[in-house]
C-alpha positions as CSV (number, residue, x, y, z in Angstrom):
1,M,-24.6,-94.8,-47.6
2,N,-23.4,-93.6,-44.2
3,V,-25.2,-91.0,-42.2
4,L,-22.9,-88.2,-43.3
5,K,-23.5,-89.0,-46.9
6,K,-27.3,-89.1,-46.3
7,V,-27.1,-85.7,-44.7
8,L,-25.2,-84.4,-47.7
9,V,-27.7,-85.7,-50.2
10,L,-30.6,-84.4,-48.1
11,G,-28.8,-81.0,-47.9
12,L,-28.1,-80.9,-51.6
13,G,-31.7,-81.7,-52.4
14,L,-32.9,-79.0,-50.0
15,A,-30.4,-76.5,-51.3
16,L,-31.4,-77.2,-54.9
17,V,-35.1,-76.6,-54.3
18,G,-34.4,-73.5,-52.3
19,C,-35.4,-74.9,-48.9
20,T,-32.2,-74.4,-46.8
21,S,-33.6,-72.7,-43.7
22,D,-32.3,-75.5,-41.5
23,Q,-29.0,-74.2,-40.2
24,K,-27.9,-77.5,-38.7
25,I,-28.2,-79.3,-42.1
26,K,-26.3,-76.4,-43.7
27,E,-23.5,-76.8,-41.2
28,Q,-23.3,-80.6,-41.6
29,V,-23.2,-80.3,-45.4
30,A,-20.5,-77.8,-45.3
31,K,-18.5,-79.9,-42.9
32,A,-19.0,-83.0,-45.0
33,L,-17.8,-81.3,-48.2
34,K,-14.7,-80.0,-46.4
35,E,-13.7,-83.4,-45.1
36,D,-14.4,-85.3,-48.3
37,P,-15.1,-83.2,-51.5
38,K,-15.7,-86.4,-53.4
39,I,-18.9,-87.1,-51.6
40,L,-20.8,-84.6,-53.8
41,A,-19.6,-86.3,-57.0
42,E,-20.6,-89.7,-55.6
43,A,-24.0,-88.5,-54.6
44,I,-24.7,-87.2,-58.1
45,E,-23.3,-90.4,-59.7
46,K,-25.5,-92.7,-57.5
47,N,-28.6,-90.5,-57.7
48,P,-28.7,-88.9,-61.2
49,A,-32.5,-89.0,-61.6
50,E,-33.0,-87.4,-58.2
51,I,-30.4,-84.8,-58.8
52,I,-31.7,-83.9,-62.3
53,D,-35.2,-83.6,-60.8
54,A,-33.9,-81.4,-58.0
55,L,-32.0,-79.2,-60.5
56,Q,-35.1,-78.7,-62.6
57,K,-37.2,-77.8,-59.5
58,A,-34.4,-75.4,-58.4
59,A,-34.4,-73.7,-61.8
60,R,-38.1,-73.3,-61.8
61,A,-38.1,-72.0,-58.2
62,A,-35.2,-69.6,-59.1
63,Q,-37.1,-68.3,-62.1
64,E,-40.3,-67.8,-60.1
65,D,-38.4,-66.1,-57.3
66,L,-36.6,-63.8,-59.7
67,A,-39.9,-63.0,-61.5
68,K,-41.6,-62.2,-58.2
69,K,-38.7,-60.0,-57.1
70,R,-38.8,-58.1,-60.4
71,E,-42.6,-57.7,-60.1
72,D,-42.2,-56.4,-56.5
73,E,-39.5,-54.0,-57.6
74,E,-41.6,-52.7,-60.5
75,K,-44.6,-52.2,-58.2
76,K,-42.4,-50.3,-55.7
77,K,-41.0,-48.1,-58.5
78,L,-44.5,-47.5,-59.9
79,E,-45.8,-46.5,-56.5
80,E,-42.9,-44.1,-56.0
81,S,-43.5,-42.6,-59.5
82,F,-47.1,-41.7,-58.6
83,D,-45.9,-39.7,-55.7
84,K,-42.7,-38.4,-57.3
85,P,-43.4,-38.2,-61.1
86,L,-40.6,-37.7,-63.5
87,V,-40.7,-34.2,-65.0
88,A,-39.8,-34.0,-68.6
89,K,-38.7,-30.6,-70.0
90,I,-41.4,-29.2,-72.2
91,R,-39.7,-26.5,-74.3
92,A,-41.3,-23.2,-75.2
93,D,-41.3,-24.2,-78.9
94,E,-42.4,-27.8,-78.3
95,S,-44.5,-29.3,-81.0
96,I,-47.7,-30.7,-79.4
97,R,-50.0,-33.3,-80.9
98,G,-53.5,-33.4,-79.4
99,T,-54.6,-30.5,-77.2
100,K,-51.9,-28.2,-75.8
101,G,-52.3,-27.9,-72.0
102,A,-54.5,-30.9,-71.7
103,P,-54.7,-32.8,-68.4
104,I,-53.0,-35.9,-69.7
105,T,-49.4,-35.5,-71.0
106,V,-47.7,-38.4,-72.8
107,V,-44.1,-38.0,-73.6
108,E,-42.4,-40.6,-75.7
109,Y,-38.7,-41.3,-76.2
110,T,-38.5,-43.0,-79.6
111,D,-36.2,-44.5,-82.2
112,F,-37.5,-44.4,-85.8
113,E,-35.8,-47.7,-86.7
114,C,-37.0,-49.6,-83.6
115,P,-39.8,-52.1,-84.5
116,F,-41.2,-51.8,-81.0
117,C,-41.6,-48.1,-81.5
118,S,-43.8,-48.8,-84.5
119,R,-46.1,-50.5,-81.9
120,G,-45.8,-47.5,-79.7
121,F,-46.8,-45.3,-82.6
122,E,-50.0,-47.2,-83.0
123,T,-50.7,-47.0,-79.3
124,V,-50.2,-43.3,-79.2
125,N,-52.6,-42.9,-82.1
126,Q,-55.2,-44.9,-80.2
127,L,-54.6,-42.7,-77.1
128,L,-55.0,-39.5,-79.1
129,K,-58.4,-40.7,-80.4
130,Q,-59.7,-42.2,-77.1
131,Y,-58.8,-39.1,-75.0
132,D,-59.4,-36.5,-77.7
133,G,-59.4,-33.0,-76.2
134,K,-57.9,-34.3,-72.9
135,I,-54.4,-35.4,-74.0
136,Q,-51.2,-33.8,-75.3
137,F,-48.4,-35.8,-76.8
138,V,-44.7,-34.8,-76.9
139,L,-42.2,-36.6,-79.1
140,K,-38.6,-36.9,-77.9
141,H,-35.7,-38.8,-79.4
142,L,-33.7,-41.8,-78.2
143,P,-31.9,-43.1,-81.4
144,L,-30.1,-46.3,-80.4
145,S,-26.5,-46.7,-81.6
146,F,-27.1,-50.1,-83.3
147,H,-29.9,-48.6,-85.5
148,E,-28.0,-47.1,-88.3
149,Q,-30.9,-45.0,-89.7
150,A,-32.3,-43.9,-86.3
151,M,-30.2,-40.8,-85.9
152,P,-30.5,-39.6,-89.5
153,A,-34.3,-40.0,-89.3
154,A,-34.4,-38.0,-86.0
155,Q,-32.4,-35.2,-87.7
156,Y,-34.7,-35.1,-90.7
157,Y,-37.7,-34.9,-88.3
158,E,-36.2,-32.1,-86.3
159,A,-35.1,-30.2,-89.5
160,I,-38.6,-30.4,-90.9
161,R,-40.1,-29.4,-87.5
162,L,-38.1,-26.2,-87.8
163,Q,-40.2,-25.5,-90.9
164,D,-43.6,-26.8,-89.8
165,A,-44.8,-29.0,-87.0
166,K,-47.6,-30.6,-89.0
167,K,-45.2,-31.5,-91.7
168,A,-42.8,-33.0,-89.1
169,F,-45.7,-35.1,-87.7
170,A,-46.6,-36.2,-91.2
171,F,-43.0,-37.3,-91.8
172,H,-43.0,-39.1,-88.4
173,D,-46.1,-41.0,-89.4
174,E,-44.9,-41.9,-92.9
175,V,-41.6,-43.3,-91.6
176,F,-43.3,-45.5,-89.1
177,K,-45.9,-46.7,-91.7
178,N,-43.0,-47.6,-94.0
179,Q,-40.4,-48.5,-91.5
180,R,-38.9,-51.3,-93.5
181,K,-37.9,-48.8,-96.2
182,L,-35.5,-47.1,-93.8
183,K,-32.9,-49.6,-95.0
184,N,-32.8,-47.4,-98.1
185,G,-31.3,-44.6,-95.9
186,K,-31.1,-41.1,-97.2
187,A,-33.0,-41.9,-100.4
188,F,-36.1,-42.9,-98.4
189,L,-35.8,-40.0,-95.9
190,E,-35.5,-37.4,-98.7
191,A,-38.4,-39.0,-100.6
192,T,-40.6,-38.9,-97.5
193,A,-39.6,-35.3,-96.7
194,K,-40.6,-34.3,-100.3
195,Q,-43.8,-36.2,-99.9
196,V,-44.9,-34.2,-96.8
197,G,-44.0,-30.9,-98.5
198,A,-40.8,-30.0,-96.8
199,D,-38.6,-27.1,-98.2
200,M,-35.8,-29.3,-99.4
201,A,-33.3,-26.5,-99.8
202,R,-33.8,-25.4,-96.2
203,L,-33.9,-29.0,-95.0
204,K,-30.5,-29.6,-96.5
205,K,-29.1,-26.7,-94.6
206,D,-30.7,-27.6,-91.3
207,V,-30.5,-31.4,-91.1
208,D,-26.8,-31.5,-90.0
209,S,-27.0,-28.2,-88.0
210,D,-25.7,-27.9,-84.5
211,A,-29.2,-26.8,-83.3
212,V,-30.8,-30.0,-84.6
213,K,-28.1,-32.2,-83.2
214,A,-28.1,-30.4,-79.8
215,R,-31.9,-30.9,-79.5
216,I,-31.6,-34.6,-80.1
217,E,-28.7,-34.9,-77.7
218,E,-30.7,-33.1,-75.0
219,D,-33.6,-35.6,-75.4
220,M,-31.1,-38.5,-75.1
221,K,-29.6,-37.1,-72.0
222,E,-33.0,-36.6,-70.4
223,A,-34.0,-40.2,-71.3
224,A,-30.8,-41.5,-69.7
225,E,-31.5,-39.5,-66.5
226,F,-34.9,-41.1,-66.4
227,G,-33.5,-44.6,-66.8
228,M,-34.8,-45.0,-70.3
229,Q,-32.3,-47.5,-71.7
230,G,-34.4,-48.9,-74.5
231,T,-37.2,-47.8,-76.8
232,P,-40.0,-46.9,-76.7
233,G,-40.1,-45.2,-73.4
234,F,-43.0,-43.1,-72.2
235,L,-44.0,-40.8,-69.4
236,V,-47.7,-40.6,-68.6
237,N,-48.1,-37.5,-66.4
238,G,-44.6,-38.4,-65.2
239,V,-45.3,-42.1,-64.6
240,P,-42.7,-44.1,-66.6
241,V,-43.7,-46.8,-69.1
242,R,-40.6,-48.7,-70.4
243,G,-41.6,-50.7,-73.4
244,A,-44.3,-51.1,-76.1
245,Y,-47.2,-51.9,-73.8
246,P,-50.8,-52.1,-75.2
247,I,-53.3,-49.3,-74.7
248,E,-54.9,-51.2,-71.8
249,H,-51.8,-50.6,-69.7
250,F,-51.9,-46.8,-70.4
251,N,-55.6,-46.8,-69.6
252,Q,-54.9,-48.5,-66.2
253,L,-52.3,-45.8,-65.4
254,I,-54.7,-43.0,-66.3
255,E,-57.4,-44.6,-64.2
256,E,-55.0,-44.9,-61.3
257,L,-54.0,-41.2,-61.7
258,K,-57.7,-40.3,-61.6
259,K,-58.3,-42.4,-58.4
260,R,-55.4,-40.7,-56.7
261,G,-56.6,-37.2,-57.7
262,K,-53.5,-36.7,-59.9
263,V,-55.6,-35.9,-63.0
264,Q,-59.1,-34.5,-63.6
265,L,-60.8,-35.5,-66.8
């Protein structure tokens, strides 16, 4: 192998493992490829094991680099959110679980058919118990288009909420406890509404009303503005949590809010 080909193989190896800081080698490799494009094919053919090894190392390095960049970006976004929290609209008629006006406010954007939201449901229940008297929970809607029963379930919830917040919460809990039955559609939603004691005549009138649909659309619009593309999405005193994280993650956020003097418990 002549000197030029050796330079190319060396350059290829360095490039594949992400170590291409030597500008001279870069220039030599570029020149070699321009003068004879077949050199690359020959190098691969004559050194298959080395090339495969280099590719595997390059893939691992790229994955690690991407993961590190994502981690750094998330840390940066998290840091910014402590200083500039996202402010969700809390309506005058908002239904609150927990203690209204409590120092910790958790807002969730949920999809009744999302399996990850059922995990979020369990985590919220844990938070309400752990921070009893110090937390208020606000439910908002983000029914995803590919979940056929998510929007109807959200409409049933809102229609029941117009009657009684406690009954709406009970409906919410029953749906998540029996999420697989959502495949039965309207039959399951109606049965659950009856189970929690909803006024079925009024429910039938309200479930497809403009008021119910507008409220859900308003939640969806707010979620989009906050970059909540999937479910569940949360705000913990304005700090976003995108995904079904365990309670430990929420506890860490709350502790950090306390350290920074953002919340007094």
